C-alpha positions in Angstrom: 31.5 102.6 44.7 34.9 101.0 44.9 37.1 101.7 47.9 40.7 102.2 46.7 42.2 102.8 50.2 43.6 106.1 49.1 42.3 108.0 52.1 44.1 105.5 54.4 47.3 105.9 52.3 47.0 109.7 52.6 46.6 109.5 56.3 49.6 107.2 56.6 51.7 109.7 54.5 50.5 112.6 56.7 51.5 110.7 59.9 54.9 109.8 58.4 55.5 113.5 57.4 54.4 114.7 60.9 56.8 112.1 62.5 59.7 113.3 60.4 59.0 116.9 61.1 58.7 116.2 64.9 62.0 114.3 64.7 63.7 117.2 62.9 62.5 119.6 65.6 63.7 117.3 68.3 67.1 116.9 66.7 67.6 120.6 66.2 66.6 121.3 69.8 69.0 118.6 71.0 71.8 120.1 69.0 71.0 123.7 70.0 72.9 125.1 73.0 76.5 125.6 73.7 79.5 125.1 71.5 82.9 124.7 73.1 85.9 125.4 70.9 89.7 125.3 71.3 89.5 122.3 73.7 92.5 121.5 75.7 93.3 118.8 78.2 95.6 119.0 81.2 96.6 116.3 83.7 98.7 117.0 86.7 101.3 114.4 87.7 101.2 112.4 84.5 105.0 112.5 84.4 105.3 110.4 87.5 102.5 107.9 86.7 103.1 104.2 86.4 99.9 103.9 84.3 99.3 107.0 82.2 101.8 108.4 79.7 99.7 111.2 78.2 96.2 112.4 77.4 95.0 113.9 74.1 91.7 115.1 72.7 89.9 113.3 69.9 88.4 116.6 68.6 88.9 120.3 69.3 85.2 121.2 69.4 82.3 120.0 71.6 78.9 120.5 69.9 75.8 120.9 72.0 77.1 118.9 74.9 79.5 119.4 77.8 81.7 116.4 77.1 84.8 115.6 75.1 86.4 112.4 74.0 89.9 112.0 75.5 92.5 109.5 74.5 94.7 108.1 77.3 98.0 106.6 76.4 99.0 103.9 78.8 102.5 102.7 79.8 103.6 99.3 78.5 103.4 98.0 82.1 99.8 99.3 82.8 97.9 96.4 81.4 100.6 93.7 81.7 102.6 94.0 84.9 100.0 96.2 86.8 97.0 94.3 85.4 94.9 97.5 84.8 91.5 96.4 83.5 89.3 99.4 83.9 89.4 103.2 83.9 86.8 105.5 85.6 86.3 109.2 85.3 85.1 110.5 88.7 83.4 113.9 89.2 84.1 116.2 92.1 80.9 114.9 93.8 82.4 111.4 93.8 80.1 109.8 91.2 81.4 107.9 88.2 80.9 109.9 85.0 82.3 107.3 82.7 83.7 103.8 83.1 85.4 101.5 80.6 87.3 98.3 80.4 90.9 97.9 79.2 92.1 94.7 77.6 95.4 93.1 78.6 98.2 94.4 76.4 96.3 97.6 75.4 98.3 100.8 75.4 95.4 103.3 74.9 91.8 103.9 75.8 89.2 106.6 74.9 87.2 108.2 77.6 84.2 110.6 77.8 85.2 113.5 80.0 83.0 116.5 81.1 84.2 119.9 79.7 85.0 122.6 82.3 85.1 120.3 85.3 88.1 119.0 87.2 87.7 115.2 87.4 89.8 112.3 88.5 90.8 109.5 86.2 91.3 106.3 88.1 92.8 103.0 87.0 91.8 99.7 88.6 93.3 96.3 88.3 91.6 92.9 87.8 90.8 92.7 91.5 89.2 96.2 91.4 92.0 97.6 93.5 93.0 101.2 92.7 96.4 101.3 90.8 96.7 105.0 90.0 94.7 108.3 89.9 95.3 111.6 88.2 93.4 114.9 88.2 92.3 115.8 84.7 90.6 118.8 83.2 89.2 119.6 79.7 88.8 123.3 79.1 87.9 125.5 76.2 85.9 128.6 75.0 82.2 128.1 75.4 79.7 130.1 73.3 75.9 130.0 73.9 
């Protein structure tokens, strides 16, 4: 009798199919949950900021997560005269939710911000000294 290896091939295919099925179930479970629509962003005191000009949303819907991507427009002086080099989104508990670097001369940055939570966006200079902070909130209509 000649062993063609077909039983091993069938087992490998079965394992591959099971892995794909498990991955599909895991992905659908991860995507299940809340959807937040009609996102909006508000920032108190942006008019008087030396660092921030405005904030805008990258998308109007948050799928299966409680975060949104927010674009921050920076003043011309933010990364030049004021030497801002990092931005941090801080939760009410005082922990950093998101931190990112800003290059010299940059006039914008994109941040991850939790939906439905009032946070503080802080700008730090090249010496890690606080330059400016603003309260920020992303809201919307959440559906289970």
